[in-house]
FIRO-782754 format. One record per residue (C-alpha): residue number from 1; x, y, z. Coordinates in pm, 1 decimal. Layout:
+-----+----------+----------+----------+
!  nr !        x !        y !        z !
+-----+----------+----------+----------+
! NUM !        X !        Y !        Z !
...
+-----+----------+----------+----------+
This chain:
+-----+----------+----------+----------+
!  nr !        x !        y !        z !
+-----+----------+----------+----------+
!   1 ! -14554.5 !  11362.1 !   3448.3 !
!   2 ! -14485.4 !  10990.4 !   3482.1 !
!   3 ! -14112.0 !  11049.8 !   3460.9 !
!   4 ! -14124.7 !  11301.8 !   3746.5 !
!   5 ! -14323.5 !  11059.9 !   3960.7 !
!   6 ! -14097.9 !  10762.1 !   3896.1 !
!   7 ! -13778.2 !  10961.2 !   3947.6 !
!   8 ! -13899.0 !  11085.3 !   4286.3 !
!   9 ! -13971.5 !  10731.3 !   4400.2 !
!  10 ! -13643.5 !  10591.2 !   4269.4 !
!  11 ! -13458.8 !  10849.1 !   4482.7 !
!  12 ! -13666.5 !  10780.4 !   4795.5 !
!  13 ! -13476.4 !  10490.1 !   4953.3 !
!  14 ! -13362.6 !  10701.0 !   5249.0 !
!  15 ! -13720.2 !  10816.5 !   5308.6 !
!  16 ! -13847.4 !  10459.0 !   5292.5 !
!  17 ! -13584.2 !  10337.4 !   5540.1 !
!  18 ! -13659.6 !  10626.7 !   5774.9 !
!  19 ! -14031.8 !  10553.6 !   5785.9 !
!  20 ! -13982.5 !  10176.6 !   5814.0 !
!  21 ! -13736.5 !  10226.2 !   6100.8 !
!  22 ! -13962.1 !  10458.6 !   6296.4 !
!  23 ! -14268.9 !  10240.6 !   6248.9 !
!  24 ! -14078.9 !   9928.0 !   6352.1 !
!  25 ! -13968.0 !  10075.0 !   6685.3 !
!  26 ! -14331.8 !  10130.8 !   6784.6 !
!  27 ! -14489.6 !   9785.8 !   6835.2 !
!  28 ! -14858.2 !   9775.2 !   6751.9 !
!  29 ! -14956.7 !   9435.9 !   6890.3 !
!  30 ! -15320.0 !   9362.0 !   6973.3 !
!  31 ! -15438.6 !   9302.3 !   7330.6 !
!  32 ! -15526.3 !   8943.9 !   7228.5 !
!  33 ! -15154.5 !   8888.4 !   7172.4 !
!  34 ! -15040.1 !   9067.3 !   7487.7 !
!  35 ! -14992.0 !   9413.5 !   7337.2 !
!  36 ! -15137.5 !   9760.5 !   7385.5 !
!  37 ! -15279.1 !   9820.5 !   7038.9 !
!  38 ! -15194.4 !  10073.0 !   6770.3 !
!  39 ! -15230.1 !  10415.7 !   6936.4 !
!  40 ! -14862.0 !  10510.2 !   6970.6 !
!  41 ! -14781.0 !  10396.4 !   6618.2 !
!  42 ! -15085.8 !  10570.8 !   6471.5 !
!  43 ! -15002.4 !  10898.7 !   6646.5 !
!  44 ! -14647.8 !  10885.2 !   6511.1 !
!  45 ! -14768.4 !  10811.8 !   6157.7 !
!  46 ! -15020.3 !  11095.6 !   6169.5 !
!  47 ! -14752.5 !  11344.5 !   6278.9 !
!  48 ! -14504.5 !  11214.8 !   6018.9 !
!  49 ! -14756.4 !  11253.9 !   5739.0 !
!  50 ! -14844.8 !  11608.6 !   5848.5 !
!  51 ! -14476.8 !  11700.9 !   5852.8 !
!  52 ! -14434.9 !  11568.2 !   5496.9 !
!  53 ! -14716.5 !  11759.5 !   5331.3 !
!  54 ! -15032.9 !  11555.0 !   5390.3 !
!  55 ! -15308.5 !  11801.5 !   5478.1 !
!  56 ! -15626.7 !  11590.7 !   5490.3 !
!  57 ! -15605.1 !  11337.4 !   5770.6 !
!  58 ! -15890.1 !  11177.9 !   5968.3 !
!  59 ! -15867.3 !  10934.9 !   6257.8 !
!  60 ! -16137.1 !  10685.1 !   6349.8 !
!  61 ! -16114.0 !  10529.8 !   6696.3 !
!  62 ! -16285.0 !  10199.9 !   6769.3 !
!  63 ! -16345.8 !  10169.9 !   7146.3 !
!  64 ! -16144.1 !   9894.9 !   7318.1 !
!  65 ! -16091.4 !   9925.5 !   7692.7 !
!  66 ! -15804.6 !   9674.4 !   7682.6 !
!  67 ! -15588.6 !   9893.3 !   7457.3 !
!  68 ! -15376.6 !  10198.8 !   7536.1 !
!  69 ! -15599.1 !  10504.8 !   7540.9 !
!  70 ! -15904.7 !  10278.5 !   7526.8 !
!  71 ! -15912.2 !  10288.0 !   7145.3 !
!  72 ! -15798.6 !  10103.6 !   6833.4 !
!  73 ! -15726.9 !  10384.4 !   6583.9 !
!  74 ! -15742.8 !  10376.3 !   6204.6 !
!  75 ! -15615.4 !  10668.3 !   5997.8 !
!  76 ! -15724.1 !  10794.6 !   5653.5 !
!  77 ! -15517.1 !  11031.1 !   5436.4 !
!  78 ! -15694.9 !  11189.5 !   5138.4 !
!  79 ! -15538.3 !  11331.2 !   4820.4 !
!  80 ! -15817.6 !  11505.5 !   4625.8 !
!  81 ! -15852.1 !  11409.0 !   4260.3 !
!  82 ! -15930.4 !  11614.1 !   3954.1 !
!  83 ! -16264.7 !  11440.1 !   3907.9 !
!  84 ! -16458.0 !  11417.0 !   4233.7 !
!  85 ! -16830.8 !  11381.7 !   4175.2 !
!  86 ! -17061.3 !  11204.5 !   4421.2 !
!  87 ! -17057.6 !  10886.6 !   4209.6 !
!  88 ! -16695.6 !  10898.1 !   4097.1 !
!  89 ! -16487.9 !  10591.6 !   4172.3 !
!  90 ! -16210.8 !  10664.8 !   4419.9 !
!  91 ! -15893.5 !  10466.7 !   4468.9 !
!  92 ! -15823.6 !  10334.5 !   4818.0 !
!  93 ! -15494.9 !  10177.3 !   4918.1 !
!  94 ! -15546.7 !   9997.1 !   5244.2 !
!  95 ! -15263.5 !   9875.5 !   5464.4 !
!  96 ! -15270.3 !   9782.1 !   5832.2 !
!  97 ! -15065.4 !   9924.4 !   6117.5 !
!  98 ! -15089.2 !   9636.8 !   6363.0 !
!  99 ! -14828.5 !   9359.5 !   6367.2 !
! 100 ! -14786.2 !   9017.7 !   6526.0 !
! 101 ! -14550.2 !   8953.7 !   6820.2 !
! 102 ! -14190.8 !   8849.9 !   6740.1 !
! 103 ! -14240.0 !   8490.5 !   6852.6 !
! 104 ! -13926.7 !   8316.0 !   6975.7 !
! 105 ! -13678.7 !   8602.8 !   7010.0 !
! 106 ! -13386.8 !   8356.2 !   7022.9 !
! 107 ! -13449.9 !   8290.4 !   6653.4 !
! 108 ! -13393.5 !   8656.2 !   6565.0 !
! 109 ! -13046.3 !   8771.2 !   6466.6 !
! 110 ! -13115.9 !   9111.5 !   6625.5 !
! 111 ! -13377.3 !   9299.7 !   6828.4 !
! 112 ! -13701.3 !   9253.8 !   6627.6 !
! 113 ! -13817.9 !   9605.9 !   6717.4 !
! 114 ! -13499.8 !   9773.2 !   6588.3 !
! 115 ! -13500.9 !   9780.7 !   6209.7 !
! 116 ! -13165.7 !   9710.3 !   6046.3 !
! 117 ! -13037.5 !   9723.4 !   5688.1 !
! 118 ! -12866.8 !   9425.4 !   5528.7 !
! 119 ! -12734.6 !   9330.2 !   5186.4 !
! 120 ! -12632.8 !   9001.0 !   5032.5 !
! 121 ! -12700.8 !   8650.8 !   5157.9 !
! 122 ! -12973.0 !   8415.9 !   5034.8 !
! 123 ! -13344.4 !   8386.7 !   5090.0 !
! 124 ! -13555.8 !   8086.2 !   5194.2 !
! 125 ! -13541.2 !   7957.9 !   4834.8 !
! 126 ! -13160.7 !   7982.0 !   4822.0 !
! 127 ! -13165.4 !   8273.1 !   4577.1 !
! 128 ! -12947.2 !   8581.8 !   4638.2 !
! 129 ! -13106.0 !   8865.6 !   4833.0 !
! 130 ! -13066.3 !   9233.3 !   4762.0 !
! 131 ! -13070.5 !   9531.0 !   4994.5 !
! 132 ! -13337.3 !   9487.4 !   5258.8 !
! 133 ! -13463.3 !   9607.3 !   5593.6 !
! 134 ! -13514.6 !   9357.0 !   5876.7 !
! 135 ! -13753.7 !   9378.3 !   6172.1 !
! 136 ! -14097.3 !   9275.9 !   6291.3 !
! 137 ! -14365.0 !   9425.7 !   6069.6 !
! 138 ! -14134.5 !   9564.9 !   5800.4 !
! 139 ! -14301.3 !   9345.9 !   5536.9 !
! 140 ! -14634.9 !   9274.2 !   5705.2 !
! 141 ! -14768.2 !   9531.0 !   5645.3 !
! 142 ! -14523.8 !   9820.1 !   5653.2 !
! 143 ! -14393.8 !   9742.7 !   5303.9 !
! 144 ! -14736.5 !   9818.4 !   5160.5 !
! 145 ! -14790.9 !  10108.9 !   5397.9 !
! 146 ! -14460.1 !  10276.0 !   5310.6 !
! 147 ! -14506.9 !  10212.8 !   4938.1 !
! 148 ! -14847.7 !  10382.1 !   4947.5 !
! 149 ! -14703.4 !  10681.7 !   5133.2 !
! 150 ! -14415.0 !  10719.0 !   4886.0 !
! 151 ! -14658.2 !  10698.0 !   4594.4 !
! 152 ! -14874.8 !  10974.5 !   4740.5 !
! 153 ! -14568.4 !  11184.6 !   4825.2 !
! 154 ! -14453.5 !  11158.8 !   4464.2 !
! 155 ! -14773.2 !  11337.4 !   4364.6 !
! 156 ! -14782.1 !  11584.2 !   4654.3 !
! 157 ! -14421.1 !  11699.6 !   4618.8 !
! 158 ! -14450.8 !  11737.9 !   4241.7 !
! 159 ! -14781.3 !  11926.0 !   4262.2 !
! 160 ! -14963.5 !  11656.6 !   4062.9 !
! 161 ! -15334.1 !  11594.6 !   4119.8 !
! 162 ! -15438.7 !  11230.6 !   4081.8 !
! 163 ! -15696.3 !  11140.9 !   3820.1 !
! 164 ! -15934.7 !  11029.7 !   4092.6 !
! 165 ! -15939.9 !  11099.9 !   4464.4 !
! 166 ! -15694.2 !  10875.3 !   4649.1 !
! 167 ! -15749.1 !  10759.9 !   5004.7 !
! 168 ! -15479.2 !  10583.5 !   5203.4 !
! 169 ! -15633.9 !  10378.6 !   5483.5 !
! 170 ! -15404.1 !  10264.4 !   5765.2 !
! 171 ! -15624.8 !  10019.6 !   5953.7 !
! 172 ! -15614.3 !   9869.8 !   6301.0 !
! 173 ! -15667.9 !   9508.5 !   6402.8 !
! 174 ! -15603.6 !   9320.6 !   6078.8 !
! 175 ! -15402.9 !   9046.1 !   6247.0 !
! 176 ! -15682.2 !   8938.4 !   6483.7 !
! 177 ! -15995.1 !   8945.5 !   6273.8 !
! 178 ! -16060.0 !   9320.1 !   6207.1 !
! 179 ! -16337.5 !   9359.0 !   6466.1 !
! 180 ! -16174.4 !   9691.7 !   6561.3 !
! 181 ! -16053.1 !   9767.2 !   6208.4 !
! 182 ! -16224.8 !   9745.7 !   5870.0 !
! 183 ! -16522.6 !   9551.6 !   6008.1 !
! 184 ! -16583.3 !   9826.2 !   6265.6 !
! 185 ! -16538.1 !  10099.8 !   6004.2 !
! 186 ! -16790.2 !   9941.3 !   5768.5 !
! 187 ! -17045.1 !   9892.9 !   6046.7 !
! 188 ! -17001.3 !  10236.1 !   6206.4 !
! 189 ! -16881.2 !  10457.0 !   5918.9 !
! 190 ! -17008.2 !  10275.5 !   5612.7 !
! 191 ! -17062.4 !  10606.8 !   5432.2 !
! 192 ! -16685.0 !  10635.0 !   5397.7 !
! 193 ! -16706.8 !  10400.0 !   5099.9 !
! 194 ! -16897.9 !  10406.8 !   4772.5 !
! 195 ! -17006.5 !  10107.2 !   4569.0 !
! 196 ! -16800.2 !  10247.2 !   4280.8 !
! 197 ! -16478.3 !  10266.0 !   4486.3 !
! 198 ! -16175.6 !  10049.9 !   4411.5 !
! 199 ! -15956.6 !   9915.9 !   4691.9 !
! 200 ! -15600.4 !   9790.1 !   4656.0 !
! 201 ! -15471.4 !   9594.6 !   4956.7 !
! 202 ! -15091.5 !   9546.9 !   4937.3 !
! 203 ! -15079.5 !   9260.5 !   5185.6 !
! 204 ! -15018.2 !   8942.9 !   4985.3 !
! 205 ! -14856.2 !   8833.4 !   4663.3 !
! 206 ! -14551.2 !   8661.0 !   4521.5 !
! 207 ! -14185.4 !   8736.1 !   4450.6 !
! 208 ! -14244.7 !   8843.1 !   4091.9 !
! 209 ! -14561.3 !   9042.8 !   4149.8 !
! 210 ! -14764.4 !   8820.2 !   3917.8 !
! 211 ! -15054.7 !   8727.0 !   4148.7 !
! 212 ! -15357.5 !   8950.8 !   4206.5 !
! 213 ! -15583.8 !   8796.1 !   4469.5 !
! 214 ! -15947.6 !   8836.9 !   4369.3 !
! 215 ! -16114.3 !   8564.3 !   4577.4 !
! 216 ! -16076.8 !   8396.3 !   4915.2 !
! 217 ! -16194.8 !   8070.3 !   5058.8 !
! 218 ! -16467.5 !   8088.7 !   5319.4 !
! 219 ! -16312.4 !   8077.2 !   5665.0 !
! 220 ! -16436.4 !   7875.3 !   5962.4 !
! 221 ! -16245.7 !   7835.5 !   6290.5 !
! 222 ! -16401.7 !   7611.6 !   6555.8 !
! 223 ! -16302.1 !   7525.9 !   6914.8 !
! 224 ! -16435.1 !   7183.9 !   7016.7 !
! 225 ! -16474.9 !   7074.7 !   7380.6 !
! 226 ! -16530.3 !   6705.4 !   7451.5 !
! 227 ! -16697.8 !   6628.8 !   7786.8 !
! 228 ! -16640.0 !   6278.9 !   7924.6 !
! 229 ! -16587.7 !   6123.6 !   8267.6 !
! 230 ! -16250.3 !   6142.0 !   8444.0 !
! 231 ! -16110.1 !   5813.7 !   8577.5 !
! 232 ! -15791.1 !   5640.7 !   8690.9 !
! 233 ! -15566.2 !   5533.1 !   8405.6 !
! 234 ! -15599.9 !   5168.9 !   8515.7 !
! 235 ! -15982.4 !   5181.2 !   8510.4 !
! 236 ! -16088.4 !   5335.4 !   8181.1 !
! 237 ! -16405.2 !   5126.0 !   8213.3 !
! 238 ! -16517.5 !   5361.5 !   8489.5 !
! 239 ! -16473.2 !   5674.1 !   8277.4 !
! 240 ! -16531.7 !   5817.8 !   7932.3 !
! 241 ! -16202.1 !   5926.7 !   7776.4 !
! 242 ! -16254.2 !   6280.5 !   7647.9 !
! 243 ! -15908.8 !   6284.6 !   7486.7 !
! 244 ! -15974.3 !   5966.1 !   7293.1 !
! 245 ! -16314.6 !   6089.9 !   7177.9 !
! 246 ! -16169.1 !   6427.4 !   7085.1 !
! 247 ! -15891.0 !   6262.6 !   6884.9 !
! 248 ! -16140.5 !   6046.7 !   6696.6 !
! 249 ! -16357.4 !   6351.1 !   6633.4 !
! 250 ! -16060.5 !   6547.4 !   6491.7 !
! 251 ! -15967.3 !   6259.8 !   6259.6 !
! 252 ! -16323.6 !   6199.6 !   6143.6 !
! 253 ! -16386.6 !   6569.9 !   6080.4 !
! 254 ! -16067.4 !   6595.2 !   5878.2 !
! 255 ! -16126.8 !   6295.4 !   5652.1 !
! 256 ! -16506.6 !   6290.3 !   5633.0 !
! 257 ! -16533.9 !   6659.7 !   5551.9 !
! 258 ! -16259.3 !   6629.9 !   5289.9 !
! 259 ! -16457.2 !   6349.4 !   5126.2 !
! 260 ! -16791.6 !   6528.4 !   5151.4 !
! 261 ! -16667.9 !   6864.5 !   5019.1 !
! 262 ! -16428.3 !   6736.9 !   4756.0 !
! 263 ! -16469.7 !   6985.7 !   4469.6 !
! 264 ! -16163.0 !   7151.1 !   4318.5 !
! 265 ! -16108.5 !   7498.5 !   4175.9 !
! 266 ! -15782.8 !   7580.9 !   3991.6 !
! 267 ! -15812.1 !   7948.3 !   4091.3 !
! 268 ! -15693.6 !   7848.8 !   4439.8 !
! 269 ! -15379.3 !   7690.9 !   4580.3 !
! 270 ! -15437.5 !   7433.2 !   4712.2 !
! 271 ! -15733.1 !   7387.3 !   4480.6 !
! 272 ! -15952.4 !   7213.1 !   4739.8 !
! 273 ! -16117.5 !   7283.8 !   5075.9 !
! 274 ! -15906.4 !   7213.0 !   5384.6 !
! 275 ! -16013.3 !   7090.6 !   5729.0 !
! 276 ! -15713.2 !   7093.4 !   5963.9 !
! 277 ! -15696.7 !   7012.6 !   6336.9 !
! 278 ! -15458.7 !   7275.7 !   6477.6 !
! 279 ! -15438.9 !   7400.6 !   6835.3 !
! 280 ! -15453.4 !   7140.4 !   7115.2 !
! 281 ! -15514.3 !   7257.8 !   7471.5 !
! 282 ! -15373.5 !   7082.4 !   7778.9 !
! 283 ! -15599.9 !   6845.0 !   7969.0 !
! 284 ! -15486.2 !   6650.5 !   8278.9 !
! 285 ! -15131.7 !   6717.9 !   8409.3 !
! 286 ! -15044.0 !   6355.5 !   8485.5 !
! 287 ! -15011.1 !   6040.3 !   8274.7 !
! 288 ! -15224.7 !   5804.6 !   8482.3 !
! 289 ! -15556.1 !   5991.7 !   8464.2 !
! 290 ! -15816.4 !   5946.0 !   8194.9 !
! 291 ! -15921.0 !   6305.1 !   8111.4 !
! 292 ! -16280.3 !   6407.1 !   8152.7 !
! 293 ! -16247.8 !   6710.0 !   7929.6 !
! 294 ! -16046.7 !   6777.5 !   7616.0 !
! 295 ! -16021.3 !   7078.1 !   7384.4 !
! 296 ! -15889.3 !   7118.5 !   7030.4 !
! 297 ! -15939.7 !   7364.6 !   6744.8 !
! 298 ! -15985.7 !   7329.9 !   6370.9 !
! 299 ! -15903.9 !   7566.4 !   6086.4 !
! 300 ! -16135.8 !   7515.1 !   5788.8 !
! 301 ! -16091.5 !   7690.5 !   5452.9 !
! 302 ! -16380.1 !   7625.5 !   5215.1 !
! 303 ! -16406.8 !   7680.4 !   4843.4 !
! 304 ! -16648.4 !   7973.2 !   4805.8 !
! 305 ! -16934.6 !   7771.1 !   4660.4 !
! 306 ! -16962.2 !   7573.5 !   4987.1 !
! 307 ! -17171.1 !   7777.7 !   5235.4 !
! 308 ! -17049.4 !   7763.2 !   5594.7 !
! 309 ! -17393.5 !   7649.9 !   5715.6 !
! 310 ! -17369.6 !   7342.8 !   5492.1 !
! 311 ! -17036.1 !   7245.9 !   5647.6 !
! 312 ! -17168.8 !   7305.7 !   5999.9 !
! 313 ! -17459.6 !   7072.6 !   5933.1 !
! 314 ! -17212.3 !   6796.6 !   5845.4 !
! 315 ! -17003.7 !   6881.7 !   6153.1 !
! 316 ! -17313.3 !   6823.9 !   6366.6 !
! 317 ! -17374.8 !   6487.3 !   6202.2 !
! 318 ! -17018.1 !   6366.8 !   6264.6 !
! 319 ! -17025.4 !   6502.0 !   6619.9 !
! 320 ! -17343.7 !   6307.5 !   6698.3 !
! 321 ! -17186.1 !   5982.1 !   6574.3 !
! 322 ! -16879.7 !   6028.7 !   6799.0 !
! 323 ! -17095.6 !   6117.2 !   7100.1 !
! 324 ! -17299.2 !   5800.0 !   7058.6 !
! 325 ! -16996.6 !   5575.9 !   7001.3 !
! 326 ! -16779.3 !   5715.2 !   7283.6 !
! 327 ! -17037.5 !   5803.2 !   7550.2 !
! 328 ! -16936.1 !   6170.9 !   7561.5 !
! 329 ! -17091.8 !   6504.8 !   7474.3 !
! 330 ! -16928.7 !   6761.0 !   7249.3 !
! 331 ! -16985.8 !   7135.1 !   7243.0 !
! 332 ! -16820.6 !   7382.0 !   7010.7 !
! 333 ! -16759.7 !   7753.7 !   6974.3 !
! 334 ! -16718.5 !   7929.3 !   6640.6 !
! 335 ! -16411.1 !   8152.5 !   6668.7 !
! 336 ! -16423.8 !   8296.0 !   6315.8 !
! 337 ! -16680.5 !   8268.1 !   6040.1 !
! 338 ! -16622.6 !   8467.2 !   5724.0 !
! 339 ! -16780.7 !   8413.2 !   5384.2 !
! 340 ! -16640.8 !   8618.2 !   5100.4 !
! 341 ! -16762.3 !   8721.5 !   4758.4 !
! 342 ! -16514.6 !   8745.6 !   4470.9 !
! 343 ! -16398.8 !   9039.8 !   4262.0 !
! 344 ! -16429.0 !   8981.5 !   3888.8 !
! 345 ! -16105.8 !   8956.4 !   3695.6 !
! 346 ! -16266.3 !   9203.8 !   3453.3 !
! 347 ! -16332.5 !   9465.7 !   3723.1 !
! 348 ! -16185.2 !   9812.1 !   3645.3 !
! 349 ! -15948.5 !   9790.5 !   3943.5 !
! 350 ! -15802.5 !   9458.6 !   3828.8 !
! 351 ! -15764.6 !   9578.4 !   3470.5 !
! 352 ! -15593.2 !   9904.6 !   3571.0 !
! 353 ! -15372.2 !   9728.8 !   3823.1 !
! 354 ! -15269.2 !   9461.6 !   3571.5 !
! 355 ! -15174.3 !   9725.5 !   3315.8 !
! 356 ! -14967.5 !   9917.8 !   3570.1 !
! 357 ! -14787.3 !   9606.9 !   3699.3 !
! 358 ! -14686.9 !   9519.7 !   3341.6 !
! 359 ! -14551.9 !   9871.7 !   3292.1 !
! 360 ! -14339.8 !   9873.1 !   3609.0 !
! 361 ! -14232.3 !   9510.5 !   3651.5 !
! 362 ! -14264.6 !   9369.3 !   3299.8 !
! 363 ! -14462.9 !   9065.2 !   3416.2 !
! 364 ! -14805.2 !   8942.3 !   3311.8 !
! 365 ! -15023.4 !   8933.9 !   3626.0 !
! 366 ! -15301.9 !   8682.5 !   3674.0 !
! 367 ! -15603.8 !   8666.4 !   3909.0 !
! 368 ! -15576.3 !   8405.3 !   4185.0 !
! 369 ! -15767.8 !   8286.1 !   4489.4 !
! 370 ! -15613.4 !   8223.8 !   4829.9 !
! 371 ! -15694.9 !   8023.3 !   5138.8 !
! 372 ! -15586.0 !   8292.5 !   5381.7 !
! 373 ! -15829.8 !   8555.1 !   5497.1 !
! 374 ! -15770.7 !   8925.4 !   5429.3 !
! 375 ! -15966.8 !   9244.3 !   5488.4 !
! 376 ! -16079.5 !   9221.1 !   5125.3 !
! 377 ! -16352.0 !   8979.5 !   5235.9 !
! 378 ! -16528.7 !   9252.3 !   5434.9 !
! 379 ! -16510.5 !   9499.5 !   5148.0 !
! 380 ! -16625.2 !   9251.6 !   4885.6 !
! 381 ! -16919.2 !   9151.9 !   5102.3 !
! 382 ! -17008.4 !   9522.7 !   5114.6 !
! 383 ! -17010.5 !   9529.7 !   4733.2 !
! 384 ! -16676.3 !   9706.7 !   4687.8 !
! 385 ! -16426.7 !   9569.6 !   4435.2 !
! 386 ! -16098.3 !   9485.6 !   4604.9 !
! 387 ! -15770.7 !   9335.4 !   4491.0 !
! 388 ! -15487.2 !   9209.9 !   4709.1 !
! 389 ! -15145.0 !   9251.1 !   4551.4 !
! 390 ! -14779.2 !   9317.6 !   4628.2 !
! 391 ! -14441.1 !   9202.1 !   4504.9 !
! 392 ! -14336.1 !   9039.4 !   4825.4 !
! 393 ! -14096.6 !   8777.3 !   4963.6 !
! 394 ! -14357.0 !   8644.8 !   5209.6 !
! 395 ! -14151.7 !   8654.3 !   5530.5 !
! 396 ! -14450.5 !   8768.9 !   5738.1 !
! 397 ! -14474.3 !   8626.7 !   6091.9 !
! 398 ! -14129.8 !   8466.6 !   6057.1 !
! 399 ! -13817.4 !   8543.2 !   6259.5 !
! 400 ! -13591.3 !   8793.1 !   6081.5 !
! 401 ! -13882.2 !   8922.4 !   5875.1 !
! 402 ! -13755.1 !   9149.3 !   5597.9 !
! 403 ! -13871.5 !   9372.1 !   5313.8 !
! 404 ! -13662.7 !   9423.6 !   5001.6 !
! 405 ! -13596.1 !   9788.3 !   4923.4 !
! 406 ! -13658.7 !   9718.4 !   4553.5 !
! 407 ! -14004.5 !   9586.8 !   4642.2 !
! 408 ! -14090.5 !   9894.5 !   4850.1 !
! 409 ! -13986.5 !  10132.1 !   4571.2 !
! 410 ! -14123.1 !   9920.0 !   4286.0 !
! 411 ! -14463.6 !   9877.9 !   4448.2 !
! 412 ! -14471.7 !  10252.7 !   4515.3 !
! 413 ! -14425.1 !  10311.0 !   4140.6 !
! 414 ! -14715.6 !  10078.2 !   4064.1 !
! 415 ! -14936.7 !  10259.4 !   4316.2 !
! 416 ! -14840.1 !  10605.8 !   4193.9 !
! 417 ! -14913.4 !  10520.6 !   3830.4 !
! 418 ! -15241.6 !  10367.8 !   3941.8 !
! 419 ! -15327.0 !  10698.6 !   4112.0 !
! 420 ! -15278.5 !  10901.5 !   3794.0 !
! 421 ! -15424.1 !  10642.9 !   3553.0 !
! 422 ! -15721.3 !  10766.5 !   3352.5 !
! 423 ! -16042.5 !  10569.3 !   3308.7 !
! 424 ! -16280.4 !  10397.4 !   3547.8 !
+-----+----------+----------+----------+
């Protein structure tokens, strides 16, 4: 059985390229980033799957008046397993269909929405590259999406029933916080999932396939607005410089929070909490005016044992000191706040996945934590074991994003063997 599955996948390069190419030419950019959402891409994928033998497909549309059709669609494909009791653990493989915009198109060697094959050359690390497909979204997250489809097709075409029911979830809105994706599904269709379910998310990893993400730092994004008094540049004594106060606030938050929350955890890289000033919004348009208002944002990634409320309390303390010293007031808006539980390295999903990765790639995988946020946080908080894994070159969001064909096919083999693996 395994030989039939693996042989099908090894011969599926043309199928992988076809699906990657068609998905790439249908941008699925969120309204927040100037796009129309995922509807066109989701409709194509649904039709493609039907035409290739998938018979159980369900679409779930989150309402969003800004998007085409007024919805943000997610799609679920089900392959029934041999053992399907009400408490049986099912295997989910969850990818996302939305992508980020191309960014500076001048940095692309070709049209980012027209997938192209290439061979040879070197990667960012100077190492030789193999056969690959280039285009926006081909790695993030179409590599995982296509791998999951090929894995399921290997079973469908060979008439093989998986050991447990398999559900492929193609989710909307991963790139902008998942309010219309997995978060919406859990809040509005929480009965889709069982506590015993296992979820593989092929959306992060390393070039050897050794890292299985089991934990994430808590995420806190804040937009600070400093309110001062505008004045002429020659008479700062008549004003209160919001830019100066904002700059001091950014520096103090960065260093004081680093000192206050200084613990380290070797599971993560970097192994400490980070507090980074990032986006800076424009204030006055001319040089000789002291600005009365200033805005900047911070990206904070906290080791999981630091609750967000504890960090916010310290933020308030630092803010009050700056207000008193600079004669300004500061308000802030929380843009994202996500606290995530961890999946045990001994969880059945992680054990089965580790065994399968060793079989396909010959590497010894290890559990890791990451600073970036993934949809796994929502699932873990709902009590569902989730692991984030792929063998991936990590070109997401970059110009000339690519996915190696060997990675697409190799990850599909891992997923297919995971589908037919016995045990819980």
